[in-house]
Biopython code that builds the backbone (N, CA, C, O; Angstrom):
import numpy as np
from Bio.PDB.StructureBuilder import StructureBuilder

atoms = [
    (1, "UNK", "N", (-23.384, 38.110, 58.021)),
    (1, "UNK", "CA", (-22.979, 37.449, 56.928)),
    (1, "UNK", "C", (-24.050, 37.252, 55.811)),
    (1, "UNK", "O", (-24.339, 36.075, 55.595)),
    (2, "UNK", "N", (-24.567, 38.013, 55.208)),
    (2, "UNK", "CA", (-25.567, 37.927, 54.378)),
    (2, "UNK", "C", (-24.900, 38.016, 52.978)),
    (2, "UNK", "O", (-24.078, 38.883, 52.683)),
    (3, "UNK", "N", (-25.390, 36.904, 52.035)),
    (3, "UNK", "CA", (-24.923, 36.948, 50.791)),
    (3, "UNK", "C", (-25.795, 37.580, 49.718)),
    (3, "UNK", "O", (-25.965, 37.085, 48.604)),
    (4, "UNK", "N", (-26.340, 38.733, 50.156)),
    (4, "UNK", "CA", (-27.418, 39.455, 49.504)),
    (4, "UNK", "C", (-26.752, 40.118, 47.981)),
    (4, "UNK", "O", (-25.897, 41.004, 47.997)),
    (5, "UNK", "N", (-27.209, 39.626, 46.929)),
    (5, "UNK", "CA", (-26.717, 40.427, 45.690)),
    (5, "UNK", "C", (-27.709, 41.344, 45.135)),
    (5, "UNK", "O", (-28.896, 41.041, 45.263)),
    (6, "UNK", "N", (-27.362, 42.502, 44.492)),
    (6, "UNK", "CA", (-28.447, 43.551, 44.000)),
    (6, "UNK", "C", (-28.412, 43.093, 42.613)),
    (6, "UNK", "O", (-29.495, 43.158, 42.031)),
    (7, "UNK", "N", (-27.417, 42.644, 41.950)),
    (7, "UNK", "CA", (-27.378, 42.520, 40.375)),
    (7, "UNK", "C", (-28.092, 41.303, 39.991)),
    (7, "UNK", "O", (-28.698, 40.546, 40.749)),
    (8, "UNK", "N", (-27.936, 41.196, 38.614)),
    (8, "UNK", "CA", (-28.745, 40.062, 38.015)),
    (8, "UNK", "C", (-27.811, 38.801, 38.382)),
    (8, "UNK", "O", (-26.589, 38.865, 38.520)),
    (9, "UNK", "N", (-28.635, 37.599, 38.521)),
    (9, "UNK", "CA", (-28.090, 36.456, 38.676)),
    (9, "UNK", "C", (-27.480, 35.820, 37.646)),
    (9, "UNK", "O", (-28.071, 35.691, 36.574)),
    (10, "UNK", "N", (-26.348, 35.391, 37.818)),
    (10, "UNK", "CA", (-25.629, 34.909, 36.472)),
    (10, "UNK", "C", (-26.200, 33.184, 36.091)),
    (10, "UNK", "O", (-26.183, 32.327, 36.975)),
    (11, "UNK", "N", (-26.588, 32.936, 34.944)),
    (11, "UNK", "CA", (-27.377, 31.967, 34.690)),
    (11, "UNK", "C", (-26.270, 30.721, 33.894)),
    (11, "UNK", "O", (-26.744, 29.670, 33.461)),
    (12, "UNK", "N", (-24.928, 31.009, 33.807)),
    (12, "UNK", "CA", (-23.944, 30.229, 33.272)),
    (12, "UNK", "C", (-24.159, 30.286, 31.538)),
    (12, "UNK", "O", (-24.740, 31.123, 30.847)),
    (13, "UNK", "N", (-23.508, 29.163, 31.204)),
    (13, "UNK", "CA", (-23.473, 29.047, 29.818)),
    (13, "UNK", "C", (-24.821, 28.517, 29.138)),
    (13, "UNK", "O", (-25.537, 27.767, 29.802)),
    (14, "UNK", "N", (-25.150, 28.835, 27.997)),
    (14, "UNK", "CA", (-26.454, 28.192, 27.370)),
    (14, "UNK", "C", (-26.330, 26.600, 27.249)),
    (14, "UNK", "O", (-25.257, 26.080, 26.941)),
    (15, "UNK", "N", (-27.426, 25.895, 27.497)),
    (15, "UNK", "CA", (-27.425, 24.536, 27.352)),
    (15, "UNK", "C", (-27.204, 23.863, 26.032)),
    (15, "UNK", "O", (-28.031, 24.191, 25.181)),
    (16, "UNK", "N", (-26.296, 23.005, 25.649)),
    (16, "UNK", "CA", (-26.305, 22.321, 24.599)),
    (16, "UNK", "C", (-27.037, 20.838, 24.798)),
    (16, "UNK", "O", (-26.566, 19.758, 25.153)),
    (17, "UNK", "N", (-28.420, 21.247, 24.412)),
    (17, "UNK", "CA", (-29.423, 20.081, 24.502)),
    (17, "UNK", "C", (-29.249, 18.885, 23.492)),
    (17, "UNK", "O", (-29.832, 17.827, 23.730)),
    (18, "UNK", "N", (-28.573, 19.005, 22.529)),
    (18, "UNK", "CA", (-28.080, 17.954, 21.516)),
    (18, "UNK", "C", (-27.262, 17.048, 22.102)),
    (18, "UNK", "O", (-27.410, 15.847, 21.878)),
    (19, "UNK", "N", (-26.294, 17.523, 22.927)),
    (19, "UNK", "CA", (-25.172, 17.165, 23.589)),
    (19, "UNK", "C", (-25.650, 16.358, 24.940)),
    (19, "UNK", "O", (-25.231, 15.239, 25.239)),
    (20, "UNK", "N", (-26.449, 16.998, 25.582)),
    (20, "UNK", "CA", (-27.084, 16.457, 26.737)),
    (20, "UNK", "C", (-27.978, 15.263, 26.347)),
    (20, "UNK", "O", (-27.914, 14.359, 27.180)),
    (21, "UNK", "N", (-28.679, 15.053, 25.452)),
    (21, "UNK", "CA", (-29.380, 14.187, 24.912)),
    (21, "UNK", "C", (-28.614, 12.950, 24.528)),
    (21, "UNK", "O", (-29.019, 11.827, 24.825)),
    (22, "UNK", "N", (-27.357, 13.202, 23.776)),
    (22, "UNK", "CA", (-26.632, 12.346, 23.483)),
    (22, "UNK", "C", (-25.760, 11.603, 24.664)),
    (22, "UNK", "O", (-25.463, 10.424, 24.468)),
    (23, "UNK", "N", (-25.442, 12.080, 25.574)),
    (23, "UNK", "CA", (-24.579, 11.793, 26.740)),
    (23, "UNK", "C", (-25.910, 10.992, 27.492)),
    (23, "UNK", "O", (-25.661, 9.814, 27.744)),
    (24, "UNK", "N", (-26.965, 11.352, 27.793)),
    (24, "UNK", "CA", (-28.017, 10.706, 28.512)),
    (24, "UNK", "C", (-28.329, 9.411, 27.911)),
    (24, "UNK", "O", (-28.522, 8.399, 28.584)),
    (25, "UNK", "N", (-28.383, 9.464, 26.390)),
    (25, "UNK", "CA", (-28.655, 7.978, 25.768)),
    (25, "UNK", "C", (-27.429, 7.047, 25.853)),
    (25, "UNK", "O", (-27.498, 5.823, 25.740)),
    (26, "UNK", "N", (-26.336, 7.729, 26.056)),
    (26, "UNK", "CA", (-25.049, 6.882, 26.373)),
    (26, "UNK", "C", (-24.944, 6.180, 27.558)),
    (26, "UNK", "O", (-24.460, 5.049, 27.620)),
    (27, "UNK", "N", (-25.439, 6.892, 28.646)),
    (27, "UNK", "CA", (-25.514, 6.650, 29.906)),
    (27, "UNK", "C", (-26.504, 5.297, 30.199)),
    (27, "UNK", "O", (-26.178, 4.356, 30.921)),
    (28, "UNK", "N", (-27.801, 5.428, 29.459)),
    (28, "UNK", "CA", (-28.786, 4.570, 29.722)),
    (28, "UNK", "C", (-28.391, 3.447, 28.946)),
    (28, "UNK", "O", (-28.891, 2.390, 29.331)),
    (29, "UNK", "N", (-27.549, 3.364, 27.849)),
    (29, "UNK", "CA", (-27.109, 2.207, 27.122)),
    (29, "UNK", "C", (-26.066, 1.579, 27.823)),
    (29, "UNK", "O", (-26.102, 0.350, 27.873)),
    (30, "UNK", "N", (-25.084, 2.214, 28.411)),
    (30, "UNK", "CA", (-24.122, 1.867, 29.337)),
    (30, "UNK", "C", (-24.798, 0.943, 30.757)),
    (30, "UNK", "O", (-24.377, -0.132, 31.183)),
    (31, "UNK", "N", (-25.769, 1.627, 31.200)),
    (31, "UNK", "CA", (-26.466, 0.978, 32.229)),
    (31, "UNK", "C", (-27.136, -0.303, 32.021)),
    (31, "UNK", "O", (-27.063, -1.295, 32.746)),
    (32, "UNK", "N", (-27.910, -0.131, 30.753)),
    (32, "UNK", "CA", (-28.390, -1.509, 30.387)),
    (32, "UNK", "C", (-27.532, -2.605, 30.092)),
    (32, "UNK", "O", (-27.716, -3.727, 30.564)),
    (33, "UNK", "N", (-26.590, -2.306, 29.316)),
    (33, "UNK", "CA", (-25.596, -3.479, 29.036)),
    (33, "UNK", "C", (-24.597, -3.904, 30.079)),
    (33, "UNK", "O", (-24.124, -5.040, 30.109)),
    (34, "UNK", "N", (-24.285, -2.918, 30.961)),
    (34, "UNK", "CA", (-23.539, -3.257, 32.263)),
    (34, "UNK", "C", (-24.260, -4.203, 33.053)),
    (34, "UNK", "O", (-23.735, -5.245, 33.444)),
    (35, "UNK", "N", (-25.484, -3.875, 33.315)),
    (35, "UNK", "CA", (-26.254, -4.560, 34.205)),
    (35, "UNK", "C", (-26.596, -6.038, 33.675)),
    (35, "UNK", "O", (-26.830, -6.976, 34.436)),
    (36, "UNK", "N", (-26.595, -6.133, 32.188)),
    (36, "UNK", "CA", (-26.818, -7.242, 31.664)),
    (36, "UNK", "C", (-25.745, -8.113, 31.961)),
    (36, "UNK", "O", (-25.884, -9.225, 32.470)),
    (37, "UNK", "N", (-24.684, -7.597, 31.639)),
    (37, "UNK", "CA", (-23.119, -8.466, 31.854)),
    (37, "UNK", "C", (-23.272, -8.893, 33.179)),
    (37, "UNK", "O", (-23.393, -10.106, 33.353)),
    (38, "UNK", "N", (-23.293, -8.067, 34.254)),
    (38, "UNK", "CA", (-23.297, -8.459, 35.646)),
    (38, "UNK", "C", (-24.102, -9.471, 36.028)),
    (38, "UNK", "O", (-23.682, -10.391, 36.730)),
    (39, "UNK", "N", (-25.402, -9.389, 35.579)),
    (39, "UNK", "CA", (-26.492, -10.365, 35.977)),
    (39, "UNK", "C", (-26.211, -11.917, 35.279)),
    (39, "UNK", "O", (-26.630, -12.954, 35.794)),
    (40, "UNK", "N", (-25.355, -11.858, 33.910)),
    (40, "UNK", "CA", (-25.069, -13.149, 33.399)),
    (40, "UNK", "C", (-23.809, -13.545, 34.083)),
    (40, "UNK", "O", (-23.618, -14.749, 34.251)),
    (41, "UNK", "N", (-22.937, -12.699, 34.492)),
    (41, "UNK", "CA", (-21.634, -13.082, 35.157)),
    (41, "UNK", "C", (-22.124, -13.970, 36.452)),
    (41, "UNK", "O", (-21.628, -15.073, 36.684)),
    (42, "UNK", "N", (-23.055, -13.432, 37.197)),
    (42, "UNK", "CA", (-23.534, -14.058, 38.409)),
    (42, "UNK", "C", (-24.390, -15.314, 38.054)),
    (42, "UNK", "O", (-24.361, -16.209, 38.899)),
    (43, "UNK", "N", (-24.922, -15.462, 37.269)),
    (43, "UNK", "CA", (-25.599, -16.578, 36.524)),
    (43, "UNK", "C", (-24.379, -17.717, 36.420)),
    (43, "UNK", "O", (-24.335, -18.793, 37.015)),
    (44, "UNK", "N", (-23.544, -17.241, 35.620)),
    (44, "UNK", "CA", (-22.480, -18.282, 35.240)),
    (44, "UNK", "C", (-21.633, -18.739, 36.308)),
    (44, "UNK", "O", (-21.199, -19.891, 36.343)),
    (45, "UNK", "N", (-21.371, -17.812, 37.236)),
    (45, "UNK", "CA", (-20.680, -18.155, 38.493)),
    (45, "UNK", "C", (-21.628, -19.277, 39.231)),
    (45, "UNK", "O", (-21.178, -20.373, 39.564)),
    (46, "UNK", "N", (-22.774, -18.942, 39.415)),
    (46, "UNK", "CA", (-23.637, -20.161, 40.185)),
    (46, "UNK", "C", (-23.702, -21.376, 39.539)),
    (46, "UNK", "O", (-23.846, -22.434, 40.151)),
    (47, "UNK", "N", (-23.594, -21.282, 38.179)),
    (47, "UNK", "CA", (-23.749, -22.617, 37.492)),
    (47, "UNK", "C", (-22.235, -23.270, 37.783)),
    (47, "UNK", "O", (-22.041, -24.451, 38.071)),
    (48, "UNK", "N", (-21.338, -22.373, 37.661)),
    (48, "UNK", "CA", (-20.178, -22.936, 37.869)),
    (48, "UNK", "C", (-19.743, -23.553, 39.466)),
    (48, "UNK", "O", (-19.400, -24.694, 39.777)),
    (49, "UNK", "N", (-19.885, -22.489, 40.200)),
    (49, "UNK", "CA", (-19.754, -23.159, 41.876)),
    (49, "UNK", "C", (-20.679, -23.990, 42.317)),
    (49, "UNK", "O", (-20.336, -24.922, 43.045)),
    (50, "UNK", "N", (-21.937, -23.819, 41.981)),
    (50, "UNK", "CA", (-22.977, -24.663, 42.891)),
    (50, "UNK", "C", (-23.728, -25.746, 41.732)),
    (50, "UNK", "O", (-24.218, -26.828, 42.059)),
    (51, "UNK", "N", (-23.709, -25.352, 40.702)),
    (51, "UNK", "CA", (-24.385, -26.260, 39.659)),
    (51, "UNK", "C", (-23.408, -27.405, 39.235)),
    (51, "UNK", "O", (-23.801, -28.429, 38.676)),
    (52, "UNK", "N", (-22.204, -27.169, 39.523)),
    (52, "UNK", "CA", (-21.281, -28.375, 39.106)),
    (52, "UNK", "C", (-20.827, -28.320, 37.657)),
    (52, "UNK", "O", (-20.396, -29.339, 37.118)),
    (53, "UNK", "N", (-20.905, -27.241, 37.052)),
    (53, "UNK", "CA", (-20.564, -26.975, 35.551)),
    (53, "UNK", "C", (-19.101, -26.811, 35.376)),
    (53, "UNK", "O", (-18.618, -26.903, 34.248)),
    (54, "UNK", "N", (-18.448, -26.600, 36.296)),
    (54, "UNK", "CA", (-16.967, -26.371, 36.322)),
    (54, "UNK", "C", (-16.527, -24.872, 35.544)),
    (54, "UNK", "O", (-17.387, -24.033, 35.275)),
    (55, "UNK", "N", (-15.440, -24.724, 35.309)),
    (55, "UNK", "CA", (-14.762, -23.736, 34.705)),
    (55, "UNK", "C", (-15.549, -23.439, 33.231)),
    (55, "UNK", "O", (-16.113, -22.394, 32.908)),
    (56, "UNK", "N", (-15.405, -24.716, 32.419)),
    (56, "UNK", "CA", (-15.634, -24.538, 31.132)),
    (56, "UNK", "C", (-17.008, -24.545, 30.810)),
    (56, "UNK", "O", (-17.436, -24.006, 29.790)),
    (57, "UNK", "N", (-17.896, -25.274, 31.834)),
    (57, "UNK", "CA", (-19.470, -25.101, 31.741)),
    (57, "UNK", "C", (-19.882, -23.683, 32.114)),
    (57, "UNK", "O", (-20.799, -23.090, 31.545)),
    (58, "UNK", "N", (-19.069, -23.119, 33.215)),
    (58, "UNK", "CA", (-19.722, -21.571, 33.318)),
    (58, "UNK", "C", (-19.261, -20.704, 32.288)),
    (58, "UNK", "O", (-20.005, -19.777, 31.970)),
    (59, "UNK", "N", (-18.061, -20.850, 31.650)),
    (59, "UNK", "CA", (-17.798, -20.178, 30.622)),
    (59, "UNK", "C", (-18.639, -20.193, 29.552)),
    (59, "UNK", "O", (-18.965, -19.161, 28.965)),
    (60, "UNK", "N", (-19.034, -21.329, 29.239)),
    (60, "UNK", "CA", (-20.225, -21.558, 28.023)),
    (60, "UNK", "C", (-21.425, -21.062, 28.232)),
    (60, "UNK", "O", (-22.119, -20.528, 27.367)),
    (61, "UNK", "N", (-21.772, -21.248, 29.599)),
    (61, "UNK", "CA", (-23.165, -20.435, 30.085)),
    (61, "UNK", "C", (-22.978, -18.843, 30.016)),
    (61, "UNK", "O", (-23.877, -18.062, 29.702)),
    (62, "UNK", "N", (-21.740, -18.507, 30.341)),
    (62, "UNK", "CA", (-21.585, -17.018, 30.431)),
    (62, "UNK", "C", (-21.609, -16.447, 28.596)),
    (62, "UNK", "O", (-22.142, -15.414, 28.191)),
    (63, "UNK", "N", (-20.975, -17.328, 27.877)),
    (63, "UNK", "CA", (-21.083, -16.860, 26.589)),
    (63, "UNK", "C", (-22.414, -16.941, 25.875)),
    (63, "UNK", "O", (-22.701, -16.160, 24.968)),
    (64, "UNK", "N", (-23.148, -17.809, 26.260)),
    (64, "UNK", "CA", (-24.347, -18.204, 25.572)),
    (64, "UNK", "C", (-25.471, -17.104, 25.999)),
    (64, "UNK", "O", (-26.239, -16.543, 25.217)),
    (65, "UNK", "N", (-25.401, -16.920, 27.396)),
    (65, "UNK", "CA", (-26.329, -15.823, 28.074)),
    (65, "UNK", "C", (-25.891, -14.203, 27.258)),
    (65, "UNK", "O", (-26.658, -13.351, 26.810)),
    (66, "UNK", "N", (-24.580, -14.218, 27.288)),
    (66, "UNK", "CA", (-24.343, -12.848, 26.734)),
    (66, "UNK", "C", (-24.807, -12.683, 25.225)),
    (66, "UNK", "O", (-25.203, -11.592, 24.816)),
    (67, "UNK", "N", (-24.753, -13.671, 24.509)),
    (67, "UNK", "CA", (-25.304, -13.814, 22.982)),
    (67, "UNK", "C", (-26.773, -13.592, 22.890)),
    (67, "UNK", "O", (-27.362, -12.947, 22.021)),
    (68, "UNK", "N", (-27.364, -14.324, 24.083)),
    (68, "UNK", "CA", (-29.236, -14.192, 23.879)),
    (68, "UNK", "C", (-29.282, -12.862, 24.396)),
    (68, "UNK", "O", (-30.096, -12.166, 23.789)),
    (69, "UNK", "N", (-28.538, -12.149, 25.525)),
    (69, "UNK", "CA", (-28.771, -10.927, 25.890)),
    (69, "UNK", "C", (-28.704, -9.706, 24.879)),
    (69, "UNK", "O", (-29.497, -8.781, 24.700)),
    (70, "UNK", "N", (-27.603, -9.984, 24.334)),
    (70, "UNK", "CA", (-27.214, -9.065, 23.297)),
    (70, "UNK", "C", (-28.422, -9.012, 22.094)),
    (70, "UNK", "O", (-28.770, -7.990, 21.503)),
    (71, "UNK", "N", (-28.933, -10.293, 21.901)),
    (71, "UNK", "CA", (-30.032, -10.538, 20.769)),
    (71, "UNK", "C", (-31.139, -9.804, 21.269)),
    (71, "UNK", "O", (-31.688, -9.054, 20.462)),
    (72, "UNK", "N", (-31.648, -9.862, 22.578)),
    (72, "UNK", "CA", (-32.726, -9.439, 23.088)),
    (72, "UNK", "C", (-32.766, -7.886, 23.456)),
    (72, "UNK", "O", (-33.834, -7.277, 23.511)),
    (73, "UNK", "N", (-31.484, -7.266, 23.713)),
    (73, "UNK", "CA", (-31.548, -5.998, 24.140)),
    (73, "UNK", "C", (-31.316, -4.933, 22.913)),
    (73, "UNK", "O", (-31.476, -3.720, 23.042)),
    (74, "UNK", "N", (-30.940, -5.541, 21.788)),
    (74, "UNK", "CA", (-30.624, -4.632, 20.774)),
    (74, "UNK", "C", (-31.751, -3.856, 20.217)),
    (74, "UNK", "O", (-31.553, -3.035, 19.321)),
]
sb = StructureBuilder()
sb.init_structure("model")
sb.init_model(0)
sb.init_chain("A")
sb.init_seg("    ")
for serial, (resi, resn, name, xyz) in enumerate(atoms, 1):
    if name == "N":
        sb.init_residue(resn, " ", resi, " ")
    sb.init_atom(name, np.array(xyz, "f"), 0.0, 1.0, " ", f" {name:<3s}", serial, name[0])
structure = sb.get_structure()
């Protein structure tokens, strides 16, 4: 059961490097912003549950930290 081929190996379609770079940039941006939102959400939840800030306080913490993160990560 040998998969021995005697002809040329098919290389597939040529790479579209410009599209590849665009997709990679979008992936990195999504990872960066998604990580920031998750970390901010966890901090806001900790402030609301354990810090005694309540729902309104944790919402304010979430909004303020998201604004600060958006300013710092742009």
